PASEBA-1860 file (N, C-alpha, C; in nm, 3 decimals):
! residues 62
1> MISIVYTT> 1.812/0.172/-0.678/1.750/0.071/-0.678/1.826/-0.048/-0.557 ~ 1.936/-0.050/-0.532/1.996/-0.096/-0.440/1.974/-0.050/-0.344 ~ 1.967/0.067/-0.292/1.919/0.101/-0.186/1.730/0.080/-0.154 ~ 1.654/0.086/-0.235/1.508/0.012/-0.226/1.488/-0.121/-0.197 ~ 1.629/-0.174/-0.267/1.598/-0.339/-0.212/1.629/-0.383/-0.037 ~ 1.758/-0.308/-0.029/1.812/-0.281/0.107/1.708/-0.270/0.205 ~ 1.664/-0.118/0.182/1.574/-0.073/0.304/1.436/-0.174/0.320 ~ 1.391/-0.232/0.205/1.275/-0.310/0.177/1.309/-0.436/0.275
9> IEENLSAE> 1.403/-0.514/0.249/1.466/-0.628/0.293/1.500/-0.600/0.505 ~ 1.567/-0.503/0.493/1.572/-0.422/0.649/1.441/-0.421/0.741 ~ 1.350/-0.356/0.638/1.244/-0.334/0.732/1.157/-0.435/0.758 ~ 1.168/-0.541/0.660/1.065/-0.653/0.693/1.129/-0.792/0.731 ~ 1.280/-0.807/0.740/1.299/-0.924/0.797/1.415/-0.895/0.868 ~ 1.433/-0.965/0.989/1.534/-1.012/1.049/1.672/-1.053/0.994 ~ 1.769/-1.026/1.042/1.897/-1.119/0.993/1.866/-1.246/0.990 ~ 1.805/-1.348/1.124/1.787/-1.464/1.107/1.717/-1.494/0.974
17> QLHAIDDR> 1.592/-1.419/0.954/1.522/-1.453/0.851/1.564/-1.452/0.728 ~ 1.626/-1.332/0.685/1.723/-1.314/0.562/1.839/-1.449/0.540 ~ 1.892/-1.479/0.655/1.985/-1.592/0.632/1.904/-1.728/0.630 ~ 1.776/-1.740/0.660/1.716/-1.867/0.613/1.668/-1.876/0.503 ~ 1.655/-1.798/0.423/1.576/-1.814/0.282/1.714/-1.844/0.166 ~ 1.668/-1.912/0.085/1.796/-2.002/0.003/1.776/-1.887/-0.106 ~ 1.895/-1.882/-0.179/1.994/-1.825/-0.264/1.872/-1.794/-0.392 ~ 1.785/-1.869/-0.431/1.738/-1.883/-0.533/1.567/-1.792/-0.501
25> ELTRRIKK> 1.514/-1.845/-0.377/1.403/-1.756/-0.312/1.430/-1.591/-0.312 ~ 1.568/-1.557/-0.246/1.587/-1.442/-0.244/1.621/-1.372/-0.387 ~ 1.646/-1.434/-0.469/1.696/-1.391/-0.625/1.559/-1.336/-0.611 ~ 1.462/-1.423/-0.619/1.300/-1.437/-0.692/1.227/-1.293/-0.623 ~ 1.268/-1.277/-0.479/1.180/-1.158/-0.423/1.254/-1.075/-0.462 ~ 1.386/-1.031/-0.483/1.439/-0.900/-0.549/1.383/-0.887/-0.684 ~ 1.380/-0.972/-0.791/1.338/-0.951/-0.887/1.209/-0.900/-0.919 ~ 1.110/-0.929/-0.799/0.989/-0.892/-0.778/0.977/-0.757/-0.772
33> MLVLELVS> 1.082/-0.717/-0.641/1.084/-0.591/-0.620/1.146/-0.503/-0.717 ~ 1.219/-0.515/-0.781/1.271/-0.445/-0.912/1.169/-0.430/-1.027 ~ 1.105/-0.521/-1.042/1.006/-0.521/-1.181/0.907/-0.423/-1.087 ~ 0.846/-0.438/-0.963/0.723/-0.354/-0.903/0.813/-0.172/-0.930 ~ 0.934/-0.180/-0.901/0.994/-0.045/-0.878/0.978/0.024/-1.017 ~ 0.991/-0.061/-1.129/1.014/-0.037/-1.272/0.868/0.029/-1.281 ~ 0.793/-0.080/-1.302/0.642/-0.057/-1.345/0.599/0.057/-1.283 ~ 0.589/0.067/-1.152/0.563/0.196/-1.069/0.650/0.318/-1.158
41> GMLDELSP> 0.777/0.308/-1.206/0.827/0.449/-1.245/0.780/0.515/-1.343 ~ 0.737/0.385/-1.439/0.637/0.378/-1.565/0.555/0.473/-1.556 ~ 0.473/0.397/-1.457/0.328/0.454/-1.450/0.321/0.632/-1.415 ~ 0.416/0.649/-1.361/0.435/0.797/-1.369/0.445/0.882/-1.494 ~ 0.494/0.834/-1.549/0.504/0.896/-1.695/0.395/0.928/-1.776 ~ 0.285/0.816/-1.766/0.173/0.820/-1.844/0.081/0.959/-1.834 ~ 0.017/0.952/-1.951/-0.091/1.045/-1.954/-0.197/1.009/-1.898 ~ -0.311/1.135/-1.827/-0.410/1.072/-1.801/-0.480/0.979/-1.880
49> EQMENFDA> -0.530/1.003/-2.029/-0.551/0.889/-2.124/-0.493/0.768/-2.091 ~ -0.385/0.773/-2.083/-0.308/0.626/-2.098/-0.324/0.557/-1.948 ~ -0.341/0.660/-1.834/-0.338/0.585/-1.738/-0.469/0.523/-1.736 ~ -0.606/0.584/-1.775/-0.702/0.505/-1.773/-0.697/0.375/-1.861 ~ -0.654/0.421/-1.987/-0.647/0.267/-2.058/-0.570/0.162/-1.945 ~ -0.457/0.206/-1.921/-0.408/0.106/-1.799/-0.476/0.026/-1.708 ~ -0.560/0.121/-1.647/-0.667/0.066/-1.527/-0.743/0.012/-1.622 ~ -0.839/0.026/-1.707/-0.907/-0.081/-1.784/-0.845/-0.198/-1.789
57> AVEGRW> -0.744/-0.241/-1.864/-0.698/-0.326/-1.919/-0.628/-0.401/-1.789 ~ -0.623/-0.362/-1.683/-0.586/-0.431/-1.522/-0.744/-0.477/-1.497 ~ -0.798/-0.419/-1.513/-0.959/-0.441/-1.471/-1.025/-0.527/-1.570 ~ -0.982/-0.538/-1.651/-1.030/-0.628/-1.755/-1.154/-0.595/-1.831 ~ -1.191/-0.408/-1.817/-1.246/-0.343/-1.882/-1.218/-0.344/-2.052 ~ -1.095/-0.375/-2.064/-1.039/-0.314/-2.216/-1.033/-0.386/-2.311
END
């Protein structure tokens, strides 16, 4: 997980931009990245039927 956060930050922010972000904002951004990675991993484990249900719920069809 640390490598994902590090790589994402390295690819998207310069050192100056990173230093300009206050700690609370940086924490918020890192939490969002970790949640996205966790949810993404969980979706990989769904059966086709479960995935269809998930898609329907996200699209408001469920």
